[in-house]
C-alpha positions as CSV (number, residue, x, y, z in Angstrom):
1,M,0.0,0.0,0.2
2,T,1.6,3.5,-1.0
3,L,0.6,6.5,0.7
4,R,1.1,10.0,-0.1
5,K,3.7,12.6,1.6
6,D,0.7,14.2,3.1
7,F,-1.5,10.7,4.2
8,L,-2.3,12.1,7.8
9,D,-3.7,15.7,7.1
10,H,-6.2,13.3,5.0
11,I,-7.1,10.6,7.2
12,R,-10.9,10.7,8.4
13,I,-12.5,9.2,11.5
14,A,-15.0,6.3,10.3
15,S,-15.9,5.3,14.1
16,P,-15.3,7.3,17.4
17,C,-14.6,5.7,20.4
18,S,-16.5,6.8,23.6
19,V,-13.7,5.4,25.8
20,G,-11.2,8.0,27.2
21,W,-7.5,7.6,26.4
22,E,-7.0,7.7,30.4
23,N,-9.3,4.6,30.9
24,M,-7.1,2.6,28.8
25,T,-4.3,0.2,29.7
26,G,-0.8,0.8,28.3
27,D,1.9,3.4,27.9
28,D,2.3,6.7,25.9
29,R,2.3,5.1,22.7
30,V,-0.4,2.3,22.5
31,R,-3.0,1.3,24.8
32,F,-5.4,-1.9,24.9
33,C,-9.4,-0.9,24.9
34,D,-11.4,-3.7,26.5
35,Q,-14.5,-2.1,25.1
36,C,-13.7,-2.5,21.3
37,N,-10.6,-5.1,22.3
38,L,-8.2,-2.9,20.0
39,H,-5.1,-1.3,20.7
40,V,-5.1,2.2,20.2
41,Y,-2.1,4.4,18.8
42,N,-1.1,7.6,19.8
43,I,0.0,9.3,16.7
44,S,1.7,12.3,18.6
45,E,4.2,9.8,20.0
46,M,5.1,8.5,16.7
47,T,6.9,9.4,13.3
48,R,5.4,10.1,10.5
49,G,7.8,7.1,8.6
50,Q,6.4,4.8,12.0
51,V,2.2,6.0,11.2
52,S,3.0,5.2,7.8
53,S,4.0,1.5,8.1
54,L,1.5,0.9,10.8
55,I,-1.0,2.1,8.1
56,A,0.7,0.4,5.4
57,K,0.5,-3.2,7.6
58,A,-3.3,-2.3,8.6
59,E,-4.1,-1.3,5.2
60,G,-5.2,2.0,5.5
61,R,-7.4,1.5,9.2
62,I,-5.9,1.5,12.4
63,C,-8.0,2.5,15.8
64,A,-5.7,5.5,16.6
65,K,-5.8,9.0,19.3
66,L,-4.2,12.0,17.6
67,Y,-4.1,15.9,18.1
68,R,-5.2,17.7,14.9
69,R,-4.1,21.0,14.5
70,A,-6.3,24.0,13.4
71,D,-5.0,24.2,10.2
72,G,-5.9,20.5,9.3
73,T,-2.6,19.0,9.9
74,V,-1.8,16.6,12.6
75,L,1.2,16.4,15.2
76,T,3.3,13.2,15.3
77,R,6.5,12.8,17.4
78,D,9.1,14.3,14.5
79,C,6.9,17.8,13.4
80,P,8.6,20.2,15.7
81,V,11.7,20.3,14.1
82,G,11.1,24.5,14.6
83,L,11.1,23.9,17.8
84,R,14.2,21.9,18.5
85,A,16.0,24.4,15.8
86,L,14.7,27.5,17.9
87,R,16.2,25.3,21.6
88,R,19.7,25.1,19.6
89,R,19.3,29.1,18.9
90,V,18.6,30.1,22.7
91,S,21.2,28.2,24.1
92,K,23.7,29.8,21.7
93,M,22.7,33.0,22.8
94,A,23.6,32.3,26.6
95,G,25.6,34.9,28.2
96,A,25.8,38.4,27.9
97,L,23.7,39.1,25.2
98,L,20.7,36.6,26.6
99,A,18.0,39.3,28.3
100,A,15.9,36.6,29.6
101,L,14.4,33.1,28.2
102,L,10.7,32.3,29.6
103,S,9.7,29.0,29.7
104,I,5.6,28.2,29.6
105,C,3.9,25.1,30.3
106,S,0.6,24.8,29.2
107,G,-1.9,24.3,32.0
108,A,0.7,23.4,34.7
109,F,-1.5,24.5,37.5
110,G,-4.7,22.8,39.0
111,Q,-3.4,19.4,37.5
112,T,-3.0,15.5,38.7
113,Q,0.4,14.2,38.2
114,S,-0.8,12.0,35.8
115,Q,-2.8,14.9,33.7
116,K,0.9,16.9,34.1
117,K,3.2,13.9,32.6
118,E,1.2,14.3,29.2
119,K,1.7,18.0,28.9
120,S,5.0,19.2,27.4
121,C,7.1,22.2,28.1
122,T,7.6,24.9,25.5
123,V,10.0,27.9,25.0
124,Q,7.8,29.9,23.7
125,V,9.8,33.8,24.2
126,G,13.5,34.4,24.0
127,L,14.4,37.6,24.4
128,K,18.0,39.5,23.8
129,A,19.2,42.6,24.3
130,K,22.1,44.2,22.3
131,K,23.9,48.1,22.6
132,T,24.0,50.0,19.4
133,D,26.8,51.5,18.5
134,V,25.2,54.8,18.2
135,K,24.7,56.9,21.3
136,D,20.9,57.6,21.9
137,E,18.2,58.1,23.9
138,Q,15.7,55.7,22.5
139,G,16.0,52.2,22.0
140,S,13.8,49.8,19.8
141,I,12.5,46.2,20.0
142,T,12.3,44.0,17.1
143,G,11.3,40.5,16.9
144,V,10.2,37.6,14.5
145,L,7.2,35.2,15.1
146,T,7.0,31.7,14.2
147,D,4.8,28.5,14.9
148,A,6.3,25.0,17.0
149,M,6.9,24.1,13.5
150,G,9.4,26.8,12.7
151,A,7.0,28.6,10.2
152,V,6.9,32.2,9.6
153,I,3.5,33.8,10.9
154,P,2.8,36.9,9.2
155,G,-0.4,39.2,9.5
156,A,-0.1,39.2,13.4
157,K,-1.5,42.4,15.4
158,I,1.5,43.1,18.5
159,T,0.6,45.7,20.5
160,L,3.2,47.4,22.5
161,I,2.4,48.8,25.6
162,N,4.6,51.0,27.8
163,E,3.9,49.5,31.8
164,R,4.7,53.3,33.3
165,T,2.5,55.1,31.2
166,K,0.2,53.0,29.6
167,E,0.8,53.9,25.7
168,Q,0.2,51.8,22.9
169,L,1.6,50.8,19.4
170,T,1.1,48.5,17.0
171,A,2.4,47.0,14.3
172,T,1.9,44.0,12.0
173,S,4.1,41.4,11.5
174,T,6.0,40.8,7.8
175,T,5.3,38.2,5.4
176,E,8.9,36.8,7.3
177,G,7.2,37.3,10.5
178,A,9.2,40.2,11.4
179,F,8.1,43.5,13.6
180,K,9.8,46.4,14.8
181,F,8.9,49.5,17.0
182,S,11.7,52.2,17.1
183,N,12.2,55.4,18.7
184,L,11.0,53.9,22.1
185,V,12.1,56.1,25.4
186,A,14.1,53.1,27.7
187,G,11.7,51.9,30.1
188,E,9.4,49.0,30.8
189,F,7.2,46.9,28.0
190,S,4.6,44.5,27.2
191,L,3.8,42.6,24.5
192,K,0.9,41.2,23.3
193,V,0.3,39.0,20.0
194,E,-3.0,38.4,18.2
195,T,-3.4,36.3,15.2
196,A,-6.4,33.7,13.6
197,G,-5.6,30.1,14.7
198,F,-3.3,31.1,17.3
199,K,-3.5,31.6,21.3
200,T,-2.7,34.8,22.2
201,L,0.1,35.0,24.1
202,I,1.3,38.0,26.1
203,V,4.7,38.9,27.2
204,K,5.2,41.1,30.2
205,K,8.3,42.7,31.6
206,I,10.7,43.4,28.7
207,V,13.7,46.0,29.8
208,M,14.8,48.2,27.2
209,K,17.5,50.5,28.1
210,A,18.8,53.6,26.3
211,D,21.1,52.9,23.3
212,E,19.2,49.5,23.4
213,V,18.0,46.6,21.0
214,V,15.7,44.1,22.2
215,R,15.2,41.2,20.2
216,A,12.6,39.0,20.8
217,T,11.7,35.2,18.8
218,L,8.3,34.5,19.4
219,T,6.6,31.0,19.2
220,L,3.1,30.7,19.1
221,E,0.6,27.9,19.9
222,F,-2.2,26.7,17.7
223,K,-5.3,27.3,19.0
224,G,-7.5,24.6,17.8
225,K,-5.5,21.7,18.8
226,T,-8.3,18.8,19.3
227,E,-7.6,15.4,20.4
228,V,-9.9,12.5,18.3
229,I,-9.7,8.8,19.3
230,G,-11.5,6.2,16.8
231,I,-11.2,4.3,14.0
232,F,-9.0,5.7,11.6
233,V,-9.5,5.3,7.6
234,S,-7.1,6.9,4.7
235,E,-9.2,8.7,2.0
236,P,-9.5,6.2,-0.9
237,D,-7.6,6.1,-4.2
238,I,-10.6,6.5,-5.8
239,D,-14.0,7.6,-4.1
240,S,-17.8,8.0,-5.6
241,S,-19.7,8.4,-2.5
242,N,-20.8,11.4,-3.4
243,G,-21.8,11.1,-7.0
244,T,-18.6,12.5,-8.4
245,T,-15.7,10.4,-8.5
246,I,-12.3,11.8,-7.5
247,I,-9.1,9.8,-8.5
248,R,-5.9,10.0,-6.1
249,G,-2.4,8.7,-5.3
250,E,-1.2,5.8,-7.2
251,A,-4.8,5.0,-9.1
252,L,-4.0,8.2,-10.4
253,Q,-0.2,7.3,-11.6
254,K,-2.0,4.4,-13.3
255,L,-4.0,5.9,-15.4
256,P,-2.8,5.2,-19.3
257,L,-2.3,8.6,-20.0
258,P,-0.5,9.9,-23.3
259,K,3.0,11.4,-22.1
């Protein structure tokens, strides 16, 4: 069974399961459901290659737990490569230039031990400050927005708030995910980042001194990540369910078309 590269984003629910993951026995990767008498696989704890092999052996039909983001993509163990790259960049910045590094754990409070175990700690904010070559009473705050996979986020609204005067400035991230606030008086600031499909991010206590440029690397969390458990099937290569025949994947490649 040959699978397309984007096969995971096209799998659909054939039969949702009413049994919760916490009520099944097993480990973080695979558990057994007594009600269905089936093994349930946690897609987020497997690489895309492992999922591909599993689906191929099962002829496209497995029982699994998956997280689907707001943009339709499915979370796997090997997909947050951008996040790992961000952590490597942050570690290299450690020293005089590193002003702050905040680790934010989603839902870390008010949970049981088992709930905490399934949460991960995500580096969302990296800040560094550097003196400019020109003596000036003013400074600037610049930054780049990315998602957990390292893709830049354009068109986001960024609000800068002066904590002393409460004055607000707004900017929109560019096609490269960048933003900049210039000609700022030294002081303490807050940043608020808002955009569709992502959780609002608020960064407080950003201290900027005169003759200083503060650079921020901000990672936004997907807003609509949903968890689903049930029987999943891949889209068939030939589908005529809605009255229109759709040909995909390997079936399309085998058509006797002239070259």
